[in-house]
C-alpha positions as CSV (number, residue, x, y, z in Angstrom):
1,X,-50.9,-10.4,22.8
2,X,-49.2,-6.9,21.6
3,X,-51.3,-5.2,19.3
4,X,-49.8,-3.1,16.4
5,X,-51.0,0.0,15.0
6,X,-51.4,-0.1,11.1
7,X,-48.6,2.1,10.7
8,X,-46.5,0.2,12.8
9,X,-47.6,-2.9,10.5
10,X,-46.4,-1.1,7.2
11,X,-42.9,-0.3,8.6
12,X,-42.5,-3.8,10.0
13,X,-43.3,-4.4,6.2
14,X,-40.5,-2.4,4.6
15,X,-37.9,-3.1,6.9
16,X,-39.0,-6.9,6.1
17,X,-38.7,-5.6,2.3
18,X,-35.1,-3.8,2.7
19,X,-34.0,-6.7,4.8
20,X,-34.6,-9.6,2.1
21,X,-34.0,-7.1,-0.8
22,X,-30.0,-7.4,0.7
23,X,-27.9,-8.4,-2.4
24,X,-25.5,-11.5,-1.4
25,X,-21.7,-11.4,-1.9
26,X,-19.5,-14.3,-0.6
27,X,-15.6,-13.0,-0.2
28,X,-13.0,-15.8,-0.4
29,X,-10.1,-15.2,1.7
30,X,-6.2,-16.2,0.8
31,X,-5.6,-17.1,4.2
32,X,-7.3,-17.8,7.7
33,X,-9.1,-15.2,9.7
34,X,-6.6,-13.0,11.1
35,X,-5.6,-9.5,10.9
36,X,-4.4,-9.4,7.3
37,X,-7.8,-9.5,6.4
38,X,-9.3,-7.1,8.9
39,X,-10.8,-4.1,6.7
40,X,-13.5,-7.2,5.4
41,X,-14.5,-8.3,9.4
42,X,-14.5,-4.4,10.6
43,X,-17.1,-3.6,7.4
44,X,-18.8,-6.7,8.5
45,X,-19.0,-5.9,12.0
46,X,-19.6,-2.3,11.4
47,X,-22.3,-2.7,9.6
48,X,-20.5,-1.1,6.4
49,X,-21.6,-3.8,4.6
50,X,-25.3,-3.6,6.0
51,X,-25.8,0.4,4.8
52,X,-24.7,-0.8,1.3
53,X,-27.5,-3.6,1.2
54,X,-25.2,-6.0,1.2
55,X,-25.3,-9.6,3.0
56,X,-21.9,-10.8,2.8
57,X,-20.1,-14.1,4.0
58,X,-16.5,-14.2,4.5
59,X,-14.6,-17.7,4.1
60,X,-11.6,-18.0,5.5
61,X,-8.8,-19.6,3.7
62,X,-6.2,-22.6,4.4
63,X,-3.7,-25.1,3.4
64,X,-6.2,-27.1,1.3
65,X,-7.8,-23.6,0.1
66,X,-7.2,-22.3,-3.3
67,X,-9.1,-19.1,-3.8
68,X,-9.1,-19.0,-7.2
69,X,-10.5,-22.7,-7.3
70,X,-13.3,-21.4,-5.2
71,X,-14.2,-18.6,-7.4
72,X,-14.2,-20.6,-10.7
73,X,-16.3,-23.0,-8.9
74,X,-18.6,-20.7,-8.0
75,X,-18.1,-20.7,-4.4
76,X,-17.5,-17.2,-3.8
77,X,-18.3,-14.3,-5.9
78,X,-14.8,-12.3,-5.3
79,X,-11.4,-13.4,-3.7
80,X,-8.4,-12.5,-2.0
81,X,-5.1,-12.7,-3.8
82,X,-1.5,-12.2,-4.8
83,X,-1.2,-10.7,-8.2
84,X,1.7,-13.3,-9.2
85,X,-0.8,-16.0,-8.5
86,X,-3.5,-14.0,-10.0
87,X,-1.6,-13.3,-13.5
88,X,-0.3,-17.1,-13.5
89,X,-3.8,-18.6,-13.2
90,X,-5.3,-15.9,-15.8
91,X,-2.4,-17.0,-18.3
92,X,-3.5,-20.4,-17.3
93,X,-7.2,-20.1,-18.3
94,X,-8.6,-18.8,-15.3
95,X,-10.5,-15.6,-16.6
96,X,-9.8,-13.2,-13.4
97,X,-9.7,-9.7,-12.9
98,X,-8.3,-7.5,-10.2
99,X,-11.4,-5.1,-9.4
100,X,-9.7,-3.1,-6.1
101,X,-6.3,-3.2,-4.5
102,X,-6.6,-2.4,-0.9
103,X,-2.9,-3.1,-0.3
104,X,-0.2,-0.7,-1.7
105,X,3.0,-2.3,-0.1
106,X,4.4,-5.5,-0.1
107,X,5.2,-7.4,3.3
108,X,6.9,-10.2,1.6
109,X,10.6,-11.2,3.3
110,X,13.0,-13.9,3.0
111,X,14.1,-14.6,6.8
112,X,17.5,-16.4,7.4
113,X,19.6,-17.5,10.4
114,X,23.0,-15.4,10.5
115,X,24.9,-18.5,11.2
116,X,24.2,-19.6,7.8
117,X,26.7,-17.1,7.1
118,X,24.7,-15.3,4.5
119,X,24.5,-11.7,4.3
120,X,23.6,-10.8,0.9
121,X,22.2,-12.2,-2.3
122,X,25.1,-13.6,-3.8
123,X,25.5,-16.0,-0.8
124,X,22.3,-17.8,-1.7
125,X,24.0,-20.7,-4.1
126,X,24.5,-23.7,-2.6
127,X,21.7,-23.2,0.1
128,X,18.1,-24.2,0.6
129,X,15.3,-22.0,0.7
130,X,12.0,-22.9,1.9
131,X,8.8,-21.3,0.8
132,X,4.8,-22.0,0.4
133,X,3.4,-23.2,-2.8
134,X,0.1,-22.9,-4.2
135,X,1.0,-19.7,-6.1
136,X,2.7,-18.5,-3.1
137,X,6.3,-19.2,-4.3
138,X,6.3,-17.4,-7.6
139,X,8.0,-14.2,-5.8
140,X,10.6,-15.9,-4.7
141,X,11.0,-18.1,-7.9
142,X,11.1,-14.8,-9.7
143,X,13.9,-13.6,-7.8
144,X,15.8,-16.5,-8.1
145,X,15.2,-16.1,-11.7
146,X,16.6,-12.2,-12.0
147,X,19.4,-13.4,-9.5
148,X,20.3,-16.2,-12.3
149,X,20.1,-18.7,-10.2
150,X,18.8,-22.4,-10.3
151,X,16.5,-23.7,-8.6
152,X,17.0,-27.4,-8.5
153,X,19.6,-27.6,-6.3
154,X,22.1,-27.8,-9.0
155,X,25.8,-26.4,-9.1
156,X,25.9,-22.7,-8.5
157,X,22.1,-22.4,-7.7
158,X,20.1,-22.9,-4.5
159,X,17.5,-25.5,-3.9
160,X,14.1,-24.0,-3.4
161,X,11.9,-26.5,-0.8
162,X,8.3,-26.4,-0.2
163,X,7.6,-26.0,3.5
164,X,4.3,-25.8,5.3
165,X,2.6,-22.5,6.4
166,X,4.8,-21.8,9.5
167,X,8.4,-21.5,10.6
168,X,9.7,-24.9,12.0
169,X,11.8,-25.5,9.1
170,X,13.6,-22.7,9.7
171,X,14.0,-23.3,13.3
172,X,14.6,-26.6,12.9
173,X,17.5,-25.8,10.3
174,X,16.0,-27.9,7.5
175,X,16.4,-24.7,5.4
176,X,18.7,-21.8,5.9
177,X,16.1,-19.2,4.8
178,X,12.7,-19.0,4.6
179,X,9.7,-16.9,3.1
180,X,8.0,-14.9,6.2
181,X,6.0,-11.8,5.8
182,X,6.5,-8.7,7.7
183,X,3.2,-8.9,10.1
184,X,3.3,-13.0,10.8
185,X,5.6,-15.2,10.2
186,X,9.1,-12.8,10.8
187,X,7.0,-12.8,14.4
188,X,6.9,-16.4,15.0
189,X,10.4,-16.3,15.0
190,X,11.1,-13.9,17.4
191,X,8.2,-15.4,19.6
192,X,10.3,-19.0,19.7
193,X,13.4,-17.1,21.3
194,X,15.6,-16.0,18.3
195,X,16.2,-11.9,18.2
196,X,16.5,-9.9,15.3
197,X,20.8,-9.9,16.1
198,X,20.3,-13.6,15.0
199,X,18.7,-13.1,11.6
200,X,19.3,-11.4,8.3
201,X,16.1,-10.8,6.4
202,X,15.7,-9.8,2.7
203,X,13.0,-7.5,2.2
204,X,11.3,-7.7,-1.1
205,X,10.8,-3.9,-1.4
206,X,14.0,-3.1,-0.7
207,X,15.2,-5.6,-3.0
208,X,13.4,-3.6,-5.9
209,X,11.3,-6.9,-6.5
210,X,8.2,-6.4,-4.7
211,X,5.1,-7.6,-6.2
212,X,1.1,-6.2,-5.5
213,X,-0.4,-8.7,-2.6
214,X,-3.7,-8.8,-1.2
215,X,-5.7,-8.0,-4.3
216,X,-9.9,-8.4,-4.9
217,X,-10.3,-10.3,-7.9
218,X,-14.1,-11.4,-9.7
219,X,-14.4,-13.4,-12.9
220,X,-14.4,-11.3,-15.9
221,X,-17.9,-12.8,-17.3
222,X,-20.0,-12.0,-13.8
223,X,-18.4,-8.7,-14.5
224,X,-20.3,-7.9,-17.6
225,X,-23.5,-8.1,-15.7
226,X,-24.6,-4.9,-14.5
227,X,-26.1,-6.3,-11.3
228,X,-23.1,-7.8,-10.4
229,X,-20.9,-5.0,-11.4
230,X,-23.2,-3.0,-8.7
231,X,-22.6,-5.4,-6.0
232,X,-19.0,-5.1,-6.7
233,X,-18.6,-1.4,-6.5
234,X,-21.0,-1.1,-3.3
235,X,-18.8,-4.4,-1.5
236,X,-15.6,-2.1,-2.5
237,X,-16.8,0.8,-0.9
238,X,-18.0,-0.6,2.0
239,X,-14.6,-2.8,2.4
240,X,-12.2,0.3,2.0
241,X,-14.2,2.6,4.5
242,X,-13.5,-0.5,6.8
243,X,-9.8,-0.7,5.7
244,X,-9.8,2.5,6.7
245,X,-11.3,2.2,10.1
246,X,-9.0,-0.7,10.8
247,X,-6.0,1.6,9.9
248,X,-6.9,4.5,12.2
249,X,-8.1,1.9,15.2
250,X,-5.8,-1.0,15.1
251,X,-6.2,-2.6,18.3
252,X,-10.3,-2.4,18.0
253,X,-9.9,-3.9,14.9
254,X,-7.9,-6.7,15.9
255,X,-10.4,-7.3,18.6
256,X,-12.7,-7.7,15.7
257,X,-10.8,-10.0,13.9
258,X,-10.4,-12.6,17.3
259,X,-14.5,-12.2,17.3
260,X,-14.4,-14.2,14.4
261,X,-12.1,-16.7,14.6
262,X,-13.6,-19.7,15.3
263,X,-10.9,-22.0,15.6
264,X,-9.4,-19.8,18.6
265,X,-5.8,-20.3,17.2
266,X,-5.2,-16.8,17.1
267,X,-4.0,-14.7,20.2
268,X,-4.6,-11.2,21.0
269,X,-1.1,-10.1,21.5
270,X,-0.5,-11.4,18.0
271,X,-3.5,-10.2,16.1
272,X,-2.6,-6.3,17.8
273,X,1.0,-7.0,16.5
274,X,-0.1,-8.1,13.0
275,X,-2.9,-5.1,12.7
276,X,-0.2,-2.5,13.1
277,X,2.2,-4.3,10.6
278,X,-0.9,-4.7,8.0
279,X,-1.8,-1.1,8.4
280,X,1.5,0.1,7.0
281,X,0.8,-1.9,3.9
282,X,-2.9,-0.4,3.3
283,X,-1.9,3.1,4.1
284,X,-1.7,5.2,1.2
285,X,-4.7,3.0,-0.8
286,X,-8.0,4.5,-1.4
287,X,-8.7,0.9,-3.3
288,X,-7.8,2.1,-6.6
289,X,-5.5,0.1,-8.4
290,X,-2.0,1.8,-9.3
291,X,-1.0,1.3,-12.6
292,X,2.6,2.0,-11.9
293,X,2.9,-1.0,-9.5
294,X,0.6,-3.0,-11.4
295,X,3.5,-2.6,-14.6
296,X,5.9,-3.1,-11.9
297,X,4.6,-6.5,-11.0
298,X,3.9,-7.6,-14.6
299,X,7.6,-7.0,-15.1
300,X,8.5,-8.7,-12.5
301,X,6.9,-11.7,-13.2
302,X,7.4,-11.8,-16.7
303,X,11.2,-11.7,-16.0
304,X,11.1,-14.6,-13.6
305,X,9.5,-16.4,-16.7
306,X,6.1,-17.1,-15.4
307,X,4.3,-15.3,-17.7
308,X,4.4,-16.1,-21.7
309,X,3.1,-12.7,-22.5
310,X,2.1,-9.7,-21.0
311,X,-1.7,-10.2,-20.0
312,X,-4.4,-7.9,-21.4
313,X,-7.6,-7.1,-19.5
314,X,-6.3,-8.1,-15.8
315,X,-7.5,-5.8,-14.3
316,X,-10.1,-2.8,-14.4
317,X,-10.6,0.6,-12.7
318,X,-14.5,0.8,-13.5
319,X,-15.2,-0.8,-10.0
320,X,-13.2,1.7,-7.9
321,X,-13.9,4.5,-10.1
322,X,-17.9,4.2,-9.2
323,X,-17.0,3.3,-5.7
324,X,-14.9,6.1,-5.1
325,X,-17.3,8.7,-6.2
């Protein structure tokens, strides 16, 4: 039997105390485990959360998971969501607050098959546009509203059709255009055998209607608790460290993501490519919400008729101010 000195026992006790003192934080993702969330998996794998005294659990999302419902139900402390969806949920009574904004740019696009003769937004009327719902449809609805197009298929407007989280309806020509992301679905179309010359792509950034994506949100009441806010400060600090590491080591970050993909659905090539595209969207962000980008997002969402009034209290710099010290 191994014998321990008094000093060794004391050290073990201290280590045990430190381990038990780690604060639990649960993060709910907007979608399944993939490089879109690499910064969080990197922070977990590389011990950045542990360095901040945190025991972090990452919950993947999916087609049947509504992050705001998980957050409201107490199943998570913080969630990833797009701002239009979060603002809509807040107006409907969910007191959620943006505490950090790791993504500085939008990766949202509308991808159309060139054979349908759509070369500009003026060609949309009379066509069917496919998009995801559960809050993901808001940017497209806002865009159509700004263009003055009805979305119910009536004369002079478009038909907006709910599609699953894949590009099959576009490939099978059930829709003429489909919502895609620069880092994911667009490449699913390419991998299906089409080329860039077969497609016409409308970037929300280029169209001047980009809204903020993949921010971190927590409940307003929880943020009133200093202990909870302290956990969020440490969580954001470690998460941003993970994001910057992922940007600088995109291939290694993709490999870390694959380690956490319990479904085995992701491929190495796709995740490496995705991480390269994601790095373009997080580049330049230190985690603090850009107020001008926030105001632009609010303006676009309000112009689309999604909000009845400008929101108040929907974001805070308190967490990132403390995290960035």
